[in-house]
Backbone as a chain_set.jsonl record, in Angstrom:
{"seq": "MRNFLLLIAFPLVFLNSLGCTSKTTKGMTDAKPVFTKADEAYSNVYKILDGTWLGEFTIYEDTDRRPLGEIEMKKLSTAQIQRPSLKISNTIKVKQVYTSESPYYQTVTITDTYPDTGKQEVSRGANKVENGKMWCVVNKPTESIIHEGSTDGPSTIIWQSRQTSPQKIEYFYESVDELFYEIIGYGYYEGDDTNLSPRLWFYGKYARQ", "coords": {"N": [[-3.906, 9.796, -19.204], [-2.066, 10.044, -16.222], [1.328, 9.178, -15.814], [2.518, 7.865, -13.299], [4.865, 6.443, -10.965], [5.428, 3.875, -8.602], [7.799, 2.54, -6.501], [7.615, -0.391, -4.926], [9.101, -1.917, -3.122], [12.282, -2.328, -1.538], [15.349, -4.102, -2.22], [16.894, -6.729, -0.196], [19.22, -5.664, 0.965], [18.556, -3.176, 1.946], [16.893, -3.737, 4.002], [16.982, -3.31, 6.79], [17.235, -0.612, 6.874], [15.34, 1.33, 6.376], [12.745, 3.633, 7.204], [9.694, 4.97, 8.713], [8.102, 7.886, 7.308], [7.126, 9.848, 8.978], [5.5, 10.569, 12.156], [2.869, 10.29, 11.457], [2.586, 8.055, 9.897], [2.569, 5.872, 11.5], [1.024, 2.868, 12.36], [0.018, 2.547, 9.836], [-1.059, 0.321, 7.338], [-1.12, -2.287, 4.785], [-3.726, -2.555, 4.115], [-6.785, -2.177, 2.277], [-7.898, 1.086, 1.846], [-10.629, 3.254, 2.95], [-12.372, 5.018, 0.524], [-12.073, 8.532, -0.049], [-13.094, 11.945, -0.692], [-10.83, 13.471, -0.963], [-9.047, 11.836, -2.238], [-9.464, 11.82, -4.958], [-7.85, 13.258, -6.76], [-5.751, 11.601, -7.337], [-6.678, 9.483, -8.833], [-6.369, 6.376, -10.428], [-3.612, 6.528, -10.381], [-1.643, 4.567, -10.138], [-2.122, 2.79, -12.142], [-0.726, 2.319, -14.593], [1.3, 0.643, -13.891], [0.31, -1.921, -13.717], [0.698, -5.401, -14.223], [3.572, -7.435, -15.142], [6.971, -6.948, -14.277], [10.447, -7.03, -15.0], [13.86, -6.802, -13.984], [16.959, -5.198, -12.958], [18.384, -4.18, -9.874], [20.683, -1.981, -8.616], [23.13, -1.342, -6.173], [25.2, 1.234, -5.04], [28.263, 2.348, -3.535], [29.584, 5.352, -2.361], [32.838, 6.357, -2.663], [34.101, 8.731, -2.312], [32.931, 10.987, -0.75], [31.334, 14.162, -0.864], [31.193, 17.634, 0.291], [27.97, 18.935, 1.235], [26.022, 20.443, -1.319], [27.828, 20.385, -3.364], [27.047, 18.353, -4.996], [24.232, 17.593, -6.927], [21.157, 16.977, -5.393], [18.434, 16.965, -5.461], [17.02, 17.22, -8.016], [17.192, 14.452, -9.619], [19.212, 12.371, -11.755], [20.659, 10.103, -14.207], [23.267, 10.94, -14.166], [24.106, 11.23, -11.547], [24.703, 8.648, -10.676], [26.728, 7.874, -12.275], [29.159, 8.849, -11.602], [32.704, 8.576, -11.1], [33.504, 7.91, -8.51], [31.636, 6.258, -7.411], [31.126, 2.966, -6.518], [30.12, -0.322, -7.375], [28.188, -2.082, -5.087], [26.313, -4.107, -4.759], [24.133, -6.174, -6.729], [20.848, -6.929, -7.649], [18.469, -9.195, -8.896], [15.194, -8.538, -9.955], [11.717, -9.152, -9.735], [8.51, -7.934, -10.263], [5.064, -7.931, -9.671], [2.123, -6.382, -10.384], [-1.236, -5.523, -9.47], [-4.107, -3.764, -9.99], [-6.754, -3.054, -7.853], [-8.61, -1.134, -7.501], [-9.169, 2.332, -8.463], [-7.518, 3.489, -6.585], [-6.015, 1.732, -5.184], [-3.598, -0.765, -5.203], [-2.253, -3.978, -5.41], [0.809, -5.826, -4.851], [3.348, -8.217, -5.627], [6.627, -9.03, -4.887], [9.655, -10.402, -5.968], [12.865, -10.85, -5.033], [16.034, -11.731, -6.18], [19.217, -12.884, -5.369], [22.091, -12.936, -7.07], [24.667, -13.847, -6.3], [24.332, -15.706, -4.279], [22.017, -17.051, -4.87], [19.818, -16.837, -3.309], [16.394, -16.169, -2.62], [13.882, -13.721, -1.955], [10.599, -13.126, -1.053], [8.199, -10.621, -1.078], [5.223, -8.855, -0.087], [2.755, -6.36, -0.739], [1.253, -3.083, -0.944], [0.324, -0.399, -3.116], [-1.11, 2.643, -2.438], [-3.714, 5.14, -2.171], [-4.524, 7.294, 0.327], [-6.414, 9.284, 2.451], [-5.919, 11.473, 0.807], [-3.228, 11.281, 0.17], [-0.247, 9.731, -1.179], [0.91, 6.459, -0.71], [3.249, 3.875, 0.064], [3.329, 0.614, 1.092], [4.997, -2.127, 2.295], [5.245, -5.503, 3.08], [7.726, -7.277, 4.356], [9.617, -10.298, 5.121], [10.63, -9.821, 7.724], [9.897, -7.261, 8.551], [7.832, -4.275, 8.139], [7.696, -1.816, 5.577], [7.424, 1.621, 4.944], [6.612, 4.341, 2.838], [6.152, 7.755, 1.842], [4.763, 9.691, -0.803], [5.26, 12.166, -3.468], [4.434, 14.034, -6.408], [6.266, 14.854, -9.417], [5.817, 16.437, -12.03], [4.368, 14.876, -15.025], [5.289, 12.214, -15.226], [6.884, 11.308, -13.171], [7.57, 10.376, -9.826], [8.392, 11.308, -6.514], [9.783, 9.663, -3.831], [10.02, 9.448, -0.317], [11.55, 8.816, 2.854], [12.056, 9.331, 6.309], [13.784, 9.094, 9.275], [14.879, 9.587, 12.593], [15.984, 8.211, 14.771], [16.867, 5.032, 14.92], [19.052, 6.78, 12.573], [17.659, 7.1, 9.403], [17.33, 7.874, 6.216], [15.816, 8.41, 3.143], [15.674, 9.139, -0.347], [14.317, 9.283, -3.513], [13.928, 9.244, -7.081], [11.484, 8.141, -9.394], [10.612, 7.079, -12.581], [8.295, 6.344, -15.194], [7.178, 4.662, -18.162], [5.357, 3.227, -20.915], [6.89, 0.959, -21.446], [9.227, 0.773, -19.836], [10.59, 1.342, -16.514], [12.5, 3.523, -14.403], [14.677, 3.874, -11.584], [16.217, 6.11, -9.432], [18.215, 7.0, -6.755], [19.107, 7.742, -3.272], [20.596, 7.131, -0.005], [20.88, 7.841, 3.517], [22.203, 6.415, 6.458], [22.33, 4.988, 9.792], [24.955, 6.503, 11.523], [26.022, 7.752, 9.264], [27.342, 10.779, 7.972], [25.443, 13.559, 7.607], [26.218, 15.984, 6.644], [27.701, 15.577, 4.486], [27.708, 14.357, 1.061], [25.473, 11.643, 0.086], [26.168, 8.294, 1.292], [25.307, 5.858, 0.189], [23.997, 5.022, -2.985], [21.511, 4.294, -5.497], [20.308, 2.456, -8.338], [17.851, 1.408, -10.584], [16.461, -0.495, -13.266], [13.651, -1.555, -15.061], [11.836, -3.755, -17.155], [8.794, -4.03, -18.949], [6.92, -7.023, -19.142]], "CA": [[-3.623, 9.222, -17.884], [-0.746, 10.384, -15.717], [2.174, 7.986, -15.709], [3.303, 7.903, -12.083], [5.455, 5.162, -10.61], [5.768, 3.558, -7.225], [8.65, 1.38, -6.19], [6.931, -0.916, -3.761], [9.984, -2.539, -2.134], [13.713, -2.351, -1.757], [15.979, -5.398, -1.971], [17.23, -7.085, 1.174], [20.308, -4.86, 1.5], [17.979, -2.041, 2.632], [15.844, -4.243, 4.868], [17.041, -2.698, 8.106], [17.707, 0.755, 6.69], [14.266, 2.213, 5.998], [11.817, 3.912, 8.283], [8.516, 5.747, 8.374], [8.393, 9.276, 6.992], [6.766, 10.708, 10.098], [4.629, 9.901, 13.112], [1.56, 10.064, 10.866], [2.542, 6.765, 9.237], [2.463, 4.791, 12.468], [-0.241, 2.179, 12.247], [-0.327, 2.362, 8.433], [-0.937, -1.053, 6.867], [-1.405, -2.402, 3.367], [-5.155, -2.796, 3.947], [-7.472, -1.285, 1.352], [-8.504, 2.17, 2.624], [-11.936, 3.775, 2.565], [-12.226, 6.121, -0.416], [-12.549, 9.85, 0.355], [-13.06, 12.97, -1.738], [-9.455, 13.96, -1.095], [-8.258, 10.897, -3.038], [-9.824, 11.876, -6.37], [-6.756, 13.819, -7.57], [-4.816, 10.529, -7.66], [-7.392, 8.372, -9.448], [-5.594, 5.566, -11.377], [-2.217, 6.952, -10.364], [-0.771, 3.399, -10.218], [-2.658, 1.877, -13.152], [0.251, 1.976, -15.631], [2.2, -0.402, -13.387], [-0.308, -3.244, -13.744], [1.405, -6.379, -15.029], [4.82, -8.004, -14.632], [8.189, -6.221, -14.625], [11.706, -7.691, -14.656], [15.025, -5.948, -14.163], [18.034, -5.251, -11.971], [18.524, -3.087, -8.913], [22.109, -1.921, -8.281], [23.491, -0.485, -5.047], [26.541, 1.796, -5.155], [28.813, 3.059, -2.384], [30.42, 6.483, -2.772], [34.148, 6.306, -2.008], [34.634, 10.095, -2.208], [31.787, 11.827, -0.409], [31.638, 15.58, -0.992], [30.338, 18.502, 1.117], [26.656, 19.239, 0.684], [26.023, 21.557, -2.254], [28.681, 20.094, -4.508], [26.375, 17.344, -5.812], [22.784, 17.786, -7.001], [20.482, 15.955, -4.611], [16.982, 17.096, -5.589], [16.659, 16.799, -9.364], [18.091, 13.319, -9.842], [19.349, 11.819, -13.101], [21.696, 9.066, -14.255], [24.58, 11.55, -13.922], [24.487, 11.017, -10.158], [25.24, 7.311, -10.426], [27.812, 7.642, -13.232], [30.397, 9.435, -11.094], [33.738, 7.546, -10.905], [33.687, 7.538, -7.106], [30.622, 5.279, -7.018], [31.513, 1.594, -6.797], [29.004, -1.251, -7.202], [28.2, -2.862, -3.86], [25.491, -5.299, -4.925], [23.134, -6.144, -7.796], [19.775, -7.869, -7.344], [17.458, -9.435, -9.921], [13.91, -8.205, -9.355], [10.457, -9.383, -10.447], [7.392, -7.305, -9.563], [3.766, -8.176, -10.312], [1.164, -5.415, -9.856], [-2.641, -5.716, -9.83], [-4.983, -2.729, -9.442], [-8.066, -3.498, -7.394], [-9.471, 0.034, -7.618], [-8.336, 3.461, -8.904], [-6.73, 4.026, -5.475], [-5.396, 0.652, -4.422], [-2.945, -1.736, -6.075], [-1.432, -4.938, -4.689], [2.034, -6.201, -5.539], [4.233, -9.272, -5.117], [7.997, -8.755, -5.323], [10.63, -11.47, -5.755], [14.256, -10.412, -5.166], [16.964, -12.848, -6.283], [20.592, -12.439, -5.172], [22.856, -13.822, -7.956], [25.862, -14.43, -5.697], [23.968, -16.818, -3.412], [20.809, -17.702, -5.349], [18.763, -16.632, -2.326], [15.227, -15.407, -3.037], [13.018, -13.187, -0.909], [9.305, -12.712, -1.585], [7.499, -9.645, -0.25], [3.911, -8.461, -0.602], [2.348, -5.081, -0.206], [0.242, -2.33, -1.685], [0.379, 1.019, -3.443], [-2.442, 3.1, -2.059], [-4.012, 6.541, -1.905], [-5.309, 7.334, 1.565], [-6.512, 10.632, 3.008], [-5.358, 12.433, -0.129], [-1.775, 11.131, 0.055], [0.247, 8.504, -1.808], [1.668, 5.65, 0.233], [3.788, 2.564, -0.288], [3.457, -0.255, 2.263], [5.526, -3.43, 1.9], [5.467, -6.455, 4.164], [8.839, -8.193, 4.158], [9.587, -11.363, 6.127], [11.004, -9.404, 9.066], [9.405, -5.937, 8.915], [7.061, -3.528, 7.159], [8.362, -0.61, 5.101], [6.434, 2.63, 4.565], [7.093, 5.577, 2.235], [5.157, 8.728, 1.401], [5.194, 10.201, -2.095], [4.773, 13.388, -4.1], [4.676, 13.952, -7.839], [7.105, 15.866, -10.058], [5.469, 16.358, -13.432], [3.434, 13.826, -15.416], [5.838, 10.858, -15.327], [7.846, 11.042, -12.097], [7.161, 10.531, -8.438], [9.48, 11.353, -5.54], [9.462, 8.93, -2.606], [10.902, 9.831, 0.773], [11.35, 8.352, 4.227], [12.991, 10.002, 7.216], [13.708, 8.678, 10.671], [16.051, 10.134, 13.276], [16.56, 7.309, 15.763], [18.164, 5.336, 14.298], [18.987, 7.599, 11.376], [17.304, 6.416, 8.16], [16.823, 8.895, 5.306], [15.798, 7.949, 1.75], [15.103, 10.062, -1.342], [14.55, 8.72, -4.837], [13.08, 9.527, -8.233], [11.089, 7.009, -10.223], [9.917, 7.506, -13.792], [7.722, 5.181, -15.859], [6.417, 4.788, -19.399], [4.668, 1.983, -21.242], [7.808, -0.169, -21.591], [10.279, 0.717, -18.825], [10.699, 2.379, -15.502], [13.825, 3.697, -13.819], [14.766, 4.312, -10.2], [17.489, 6.732, -9.078], [18.041, 7.544, -5.419], [20.221, 7.655, -2.325], [20.201, 6.954, 1.379], [21.745, 8.023, 4.685], [21.83, 5.466, 7.489], [22.921, 5.247, 11.097], [26.388, 6.777, 11.495], [26.402, 8.548, 8.093], [27.412, 12.226, 8.173], [24.518, 14.214, 6.692], [26.846, 17.178, 6.08], [28.359, 15.126, 3.266], [26.826, 13.7, 0.101], [25.074, 10.324, 0.586], [27.103, 7.173, 1.18], [24.749, 4.844, -0.698], [23.15, 5.43, -4.101], [20.988, 3.107, -6.156], [19.715, 2.614, -9.671], [17.163, 0.223, -11.086], [15.716, -0.383, -14.529], [12.78, -2.711, -15.199], [11.142, -3.836, -18.442], [7.485, -4.676, -18.921], [6.897, -8.345, -19.771]], "C": [[-2.205, 9.587, -17.461], [0.064, 9.125, -15.463], [3.079, 8.081, -14.487], [3.785, 6.508, -11.75], [5.654, 5.042, -9.12], [6.684, 2.361, -7.174], [8.149, 0.808, -4.882], [7.875, -1.523, -2.74], [11.432, -2.387, -2.539], [14.236, -3.763, -1.572], [16.467, -5.528, -0.535], [18.307, -6.193, 1.766], [19.779, -3.653, 2.262], [16.995, -2.457, 3.72], [15.818, -3.547, 6.216], [17.409, -1.231, 8.043], [16.617, 1.742, 6.35], [13.338, 2.441, 7.172], [10.64, 4.717, 7.806], [8.897, 7.193, 8.126], [8.102, 10.187, 8.163], [5.883, 9.917, 11.046], [3.282, 9.563, 12.504], [1.462, 8.693, 10.207], [2.435, 5.604, 10.225], [1.075, 4.178, 12.401], [-0.688, 1.972, 10.816], [-0.107, 0.904, 8.047], [-1.2, -1.083, 5.374], [-2.88, -2.671, 3.097], [-5.774, -1.76, 3.011], [-8.193, -0.189, 2.135], [-9.909, 2.498, 2.142], [-11.725, 4.992, 1.678], [-12.795, 7.411, 0.165], [-12.426, 10.819, -0.809], [-11.639, 13.441, -2.002], [-8.603, 13.075, -1.988], [-8.442, 11.085, -4.543], [-8.694, 12.386, -7.263], [-5.777, 12.748, -8.019], [-5.503, 9.312, -8.271], [-6.533, 7.698, -10.521], [-4.113, 5.945, -11.435], [-1.248, 5.785, -10.539], [-1.093, 2.473, -11.385], [-1.618, 1.423, -14.165], [1.21, 0.881, -15.184], [1.602, -1.8, -13.452], [0.429, -4.184, -14.697], [2.686, -6.832, -14.353], [6.018, -7.236, -15.173], [9.405, -7.014, -14.164], [12.861, -6.73, -14.874], [16.051, -6.152, -13.068], [18.032, -3.991, -11.119], [19.97, -3.097, -8.429], [22.343, -0.924, -7.161], [24.946, -0.067, -5.208], [26.956, 2.417, -3.826], [29.763, 4.129, -2.877], [31.721, 6.464, -1.972], [34.784, 7.682, -1.845], [33.472, 11.049, -1.952], [32.203, 13.292, -0.343], [30.769, 16.406, -0.044], [29.007, 18.769, 0.43], [26.733, 20.473, -0.21], [26.884, 21.32, -3.469], [28.053, 19.086, -5.463], [24.876, 17.605, -5.774], [22.067, 16.64, -6.297], [18.964, 16.055, -4.671], [16.506, 16.629, -6.957], [17.611, 15.687, -9.782], [18.054, 12.852, -11.288], [20.446, 10.765, -13.076], [23.092, 9.639, -14.022], [25.049, 11.286, -12.491], [25.118, 9.65, -9.929], [26.322, 6.93, -11.444], [29.127, 8.254, -12.782], [31.429, 8.344, -10.794], [33.891, 7.079, -9.468], [32.667, 6.511, -6.625], [31.034, 3.886, -7.472], [30.334, 0.653, -6.508], [29.205, -2.077, -5.939], [27.421, -4.161, -4.01], [24.527, -5.084, -6.087], [22.132, -7.256, -7.554], [18.852, -7.985, -8.545], [16.079, -9.264, -9.278], [12.761, -8.549, -10.299], [9.343, -8.767, -9.616], [6.116, -7.537, -10.365], [2.722, -7.304, -9.628], [-0.248, -5.714, -10.354], [-3.48, -4.621, -9.175], [-6.325, -3.327, -9.07], [-9.088, -2.375, -7.414], [-8.598, 1.171, -8.135], [-7.388, 3.979, -7.832], [-5.959, 2.96, -4.708], [-4.878, -0.418, -5.37], [-2.091, -2.672, -5.228], [-0.209, -5.31, -5.524], [2.708, -7.364, -4.83], [5.61, -9.05, -5.718], [8.877, -9.948, -4.997], [12.018, -10.915, -6.048], [15.157, -11.636, -5.171], [18.386, -12.312, -6.241], [21.527, -13.387, -5.922], [24.038, -14.507, -7.28], [25.546, -15.65, -4.842], [22.785, -17.637, -3.937], [19.631, -17.545, -4.414], [17.638, -15.799, -2.927], [14.457, -14.921, -1.818], [11.732, -12.696, -1.564], [8.636, -11.777, -0.588], [6.171, -9.303, -0.909], [3.495, -7.147, 0.034], [1.329, -4.406, -1.084], [0.731, -0.914, -1.965], [-1.02, 1.559, -3.165], [-2.507, 4.623, -1.988], [-4.929, 6.56, -0.692], [-5.249, 8.728, 2.156], [-5.803, 11.657, 2.127], [-3.86, 12.372, -0.277], [-1.436, 9.79, -0.584], [1.151, 7.77, -0.818], [2.147, 4.359, -0.423], [3.946, 1.777, 1.009], [3.883, -1.634, 1.785], [5.75, -4.285, 3.132], [6.55, -7.438, 3.755], [8.808, -9.263, 5.251], [9.863, -10.891, 7.545], [10.49, -8.039, 9.475], [8.504, -5.382, 7.82], [7.79, -2.233, 6.832], [7.308, 0.35, 4.58], [7.139, 3.849, 3.977], [5.918, 6.458, 1.84], [5.669, 9.408, 0.142], [4.627, 11.558, -2.46], [5.151, 13.32, -5.568], [5.555, 15.098, -8.321], [6.858, 15.774, -11.555], [4.636, 15.129, -13.733], [3.986, 12.407, -15.389], [6.784, 10.483, -14.203], [7.204, 11.254, -10.742], [8.409, 10.512, -7.567], [9.006, 10.64, -4.282], [10.494, 9.242, -1.538], [10.541, 9.091, 2.056], [12.421, 8.987, 5.092], [12.715, 9.546, 8.643], [14.99, 9.104, 11.347], [16.711, 9.163, 14.242], [16.064, 5.885, 15.559], [17.982, 6.128, 13.011], [18.722, 6.756, 10.131], [16.647, 7.449, 7.257], [16.929, 8.374, 3.881], [15.162, 9.016, 0.861], [15.358, 9.451, -2.705], [13.49, 9.136, -5.839], [12.724, 8.219, -8.916], [10.276, 7.529, -11.392], [9.485, 6.281, -14.584], [7.088, 5.577, -17.184], [5.806, 3.425, -19.706], [5.587, 0.759, -21.237], [8.795, -0.328, -20.448], [9.956, 1.639, -17.657], [12.065, 2.339, -14.862], [13.71, 4.248, -12.405], [16.148, 4.906, -9.989], [17.323, 7.341, -7.698], [19.258, 7.369, -4.546], [19.682, 7.467, -0.919], [21.297, 7.308, 2.361], [21.252, 7.055, 5.762], [22.592, 5.758, 8.77], [24.439, 5.381, 10.998], [26.849, 7.592, 10.303], [26.342, 10.042, 8.423], [26.519, 12.916, 7.151], [25.022, 15.565, 6.201], [27.609, 16.861, 4.798], [27.319, 14.547, 2.32], [26.552, 12.266, 0.558], [26.138, 9.247, 0.364], [26.6, 6.139, 0.179], [23.833, 5.482, -1.746], [22.616, 4.163, -4.759], [20.305, 3.456, -7.475], [19.053, 1.304, -10.074], [16.5, 0.517, -12.413], [14.969, -1.685, -14.778], [12.031, -2.623, -16.518], [9.808, -4.553, -18.263], [7.525, -5.989, -19.694], [5.591, -8.56, -20.528]], "O": [[-1.261, 9.457, -18.24], [-0.455, 8.13, -14.958], [4.274, 8.347, -14.619], [3.204, 5.514, -12.187], [6.013, 6.013, -8.454], [6.386, 1.304, -7.729], [8.248, 1.455, -3.84], [7.496, -1.643, -1.575], [11.765, -2.326, -3.723], [13.633, -4.55, -0.842], [16.454, -4.567, 0.234], [18.31, -5.978, 2.978], [20.47, -3.141, 3.143], [16.329, -1.601, 4.302], [14.746, -3.228, 6.73], [17.848, -0.657, 9.039], [16.919, 2.898, 6.058], [13.16, 1.569, 8.023], [10.575, 5.108, 6.64], [9.892, 7.678, 8.663], [8.77, 11.208, 8.327], [5.555, 8.758, 10.793], [2.608, 8.647, 12.976], [0.354, 8.208, 9.977], [2.228, 4.463, 9.811], [0.072, 4.891, 12.386], [-1.683, 1.285, 10.585], [0.919, 0.318, 8.393], [-1.47, -0.051, 4.76], [-3.25, -2.984, 1.965], [-5.336, -0.61, 2.963], [-9.015, -0.493, 2.999], [-10.326, 2.072, 1.064], [-10.979, 5.901, 2.041], [-13.855, 7.404, 0.792], [-11.736, 10.543, -1.79], [-11.287, 13.771, -3.135], [-7.547, 13.504, -2.454], [-7.651, 10.56, -5.327], [-8.599, 11.976, -8.42], [-5.042, 12.955, -8.985], [-4.952, 8.212, -8.227], [-6.027, 8.368, -11.421], [-3.447, 5.699, -12.441], [-0.14, 5.982, -11.038], [-0.402, 1.475, -11.591], [-1.619, 0.258, -14.562], [1.864, 0.255, -16.018], [2.323, -2.778, -13.259], [0.744, -3.817, -15.829], [2.87, -6.642, -13.151], [6.083, -6.911, -16.358], [9.404, -7.597, -13.08], [12.856, -5.941, -15.819], [16.019, -7.146, -12.343], [17.722, -2.896, -11.587], [20.437, -4.102, -7.893], [21.827, 0.193, -7.188], [25.817, -0.895, -5.476], [26.125, 2.943, -3.084], [30.638, 3.867, -3.702], [31.7, 6.546, -0.744], [35.883, 7.795, -1.302], [33.082, 11.819, -2.829], [33.275, 13.626, 0.162], [29.716, 15.936, 0.386], [28.926, 18.823, -0.797], [27.431, 21.435, 0.11], [26.704, 21.972, -4.497], [28.477, 18.975, -6.614], [24.31, 17.814, -4.701], [22.336, 15.47, -6.572], [18.275, 15.296, -3.991], [15.671, 15.729, -7.045], [18.717, 15.958, -10.248], [17.024, 12.921, -11.959], [21.09, 10.556, -12.048], [24.014, 8.886, -13.707], [26.246, 11.137, -12.246], [25.986, 9.512, -9.067], [26.777, 5.787, -11.467], [30.117, 8.184, -13.51], [31.063, 7.286, -10.281], [34.36, 5.966, -9.227], [32.821, 5.952, -5.539], [31.264, 3.651, -8.658], [29.636, 0.819, -5.508], [30.254, -2.692, -5.743], [27.81, -5.192, -3.461], [24.15, -3.953, -6.391], [22.513, -8.395, -7.284], [18.491, -6.974, -9.148], [15.827, -9.781, -8.19], [12.82, -8.277, -11.498], [9.231, -9.033, -8.419], [6.094, -7.36, -11.583], [2.46, -7.462, -8.436], [-0.441, -6.107, -11.504], [-3.561, -4.55, -7.948], [-6.955, -4.019, -9.87], [-10.292, -2.625, -7.352], [-7.384, 0.996, -8.239], [-6.537, 4.82, -8.122], [-5.324, 3.255, -3.696], [-5.608, -0.916, -6.226], [-1.289, -2.211, -4.415], [-0.194, -5.132, -6.742], [2.651, -7.487, -3.606], [5.741, -8.898, -6.932], [8.85, -10.453, -3.875], [12.314, -10.551, -7.186], [15.066, -12.483, -4.282], [18.729, -11.394, -6.986], [21.744, -14.515, -5.48], [24.384, -15.632, -7.642], [26.389, -16.534, -4.689], [22.571, -18.771, -3.51], [18.55, -18.065, -4.691], [17.89, -14.839, -3.655], [14.385, -15.599, -0.793], [11.779, -11.931, -2.527], [8.518, -12.094, 0.595], [6.008, -9.439, -2.121], [3.831, -6.855, 1.182], [0.63, -5.051, -1.866], [1.45, -0.315, -1.165], [-2.008, 0.982, -3.618], [-1.5, 5.298, -1.775], [-5.981, 5.92, -0.685], [-4.169, 9.29, 2.34], [-5.169, 12.587, 2.625], [-3.259, 13.311, -0.797], [-2.223, 8.844, -0.539], [2.023, 8.361, -0.181], [1.518, 3.835, -1.343], [4.628, 2.231, 1.928], [3.203, -2.243, 0.96], [6.366, -3.849, 4.105], [6.33, -8.317, 2.921], [8.045, -9.14, 6.209], [9.373, -11.505, 8.493], [10.624, -7.671, 10.642], [8.419, -5.936, 6.723], [8.422, -1.628, 7.698], [6.398, -0.055, 3.857], [8.127, 4.335, 4.529], [4.83, 5.967, 1.542], [6.864, 9.676, 0.02], [3.664, 12.039, -1.864], [6.094, 12.618, -5.932], [5.588, 16.171, -7.717], [7.606, 15.107, -12.271], [4.235, 14.411, -12.817], [3.208, 11.462, -15.52], [7.429, 9.436, -14.27], [6.411, 12.173, -10.537], [9.364, 9.789, -7.849], [7.956, 10.971, -3.731], [11.692, 9.294, -1.814], [9.376, 8.783, 2.306], [13.559, 9.161, 4.658], [11.591, 9.604, 9.14], [16.069, 9.004, 10.762], [17.907, 9.291, 14.505], [14.955, 5.555, 15.978], [16.898, 6.148, 12.429], [19.462, 5.818, 9.837], [15.514, 7.857, 7.513], [18.0, 7.946, 3.451], [14.23, 9.707, 1.272], [16.501, 9.129, -3.029], [12.326, 9.35, -5.5], [13.546, 7.307, -9.01], [9.358, 8.329, -11.211], [10.214, 5.291, -14.646], [6.536, 6.668, -17.324], [5.751, 2.562, -18.83], [5.115, -0.361, -21.045], [9.169, -1.453, -20.116], [9.17, 2.579, -17.779], [12.709, 1.293, -14.78], [12.779, 4.983, -12.076], [17.15, 4.276, -10.33], [16.393, 8.117, -7.476], [20.307, 6.912, -5.0], [18.487, 7.619, -0.665], [22.482, 7.11, 2.093], [20.048, 6.892, 5.96], [23.409, 6.678, 8.818], [25.121, 4.505, 10.467], [27.975, 8.089, 10.316], [25.405, 10.505, 9.073], [26.802, 12.869, 5.954], [24.338, 16.232, 5.425], [28.099, 17.759, 4.113], [26.186, 14.277, 2.72], [27.326, 11.722, 1.346], [26.896, 9.282, -0.606], [27.388, 5.599, -0.598], [23.016, 6.351, -1.442], [23.192, 3.087, -4.602], [19.81, 4.563, -7.688], [19.631, 0.228, -9.92], [16.036, 1.631, -12.66], [15.547, -2.77, -14.722], [11.637, -1.538, -16.946], [9.702, -5.539, -17.533], [8.1, -6.055, -20.78], [5.391, -9.618, -21.124]]}, "num_chains": 1, "name": "protein.A"}
């Protein structure tokens, strides 16, 4: 079984910073889709996530952004978030509970807890395969978030979202095994210069319970 991972939701700090990947995602919901032949390649793609995961999600701000090309932005690793110029902006405690309802559809409940205030936010959504593509749909209290995915080998998925008005660009790697999964990624938001390396980076690590 291929060990792909989907991060179903971002913490509140990204609530107003994510957008749809393209016009094709408009109208996308977390409803269970009708199975098609095109979906077979992704059968049980989310199965390994079933169960409960606990961990931390950390947001970093880069205080020394570099011209594009000086920092690797496609093949992501922990090296990207270990640079001295990255300073911790926020850390969130995260609980995610996944339940597969079919080989192509998985529901999730996410609880984000903010240690500095004790505030909790609960979101619900779905990981789904629809029309031969991988999707993440999350319903937060104030909006829905949609991402489209692609795979990179047997244990990693790349998730992306891109919107031009307002500017919202996300790119992140997620890798999963039987015990842990890790998230490494970055984002550009309204006002960020896309000729420079990203302003915000993030890293998460979650353990199976």
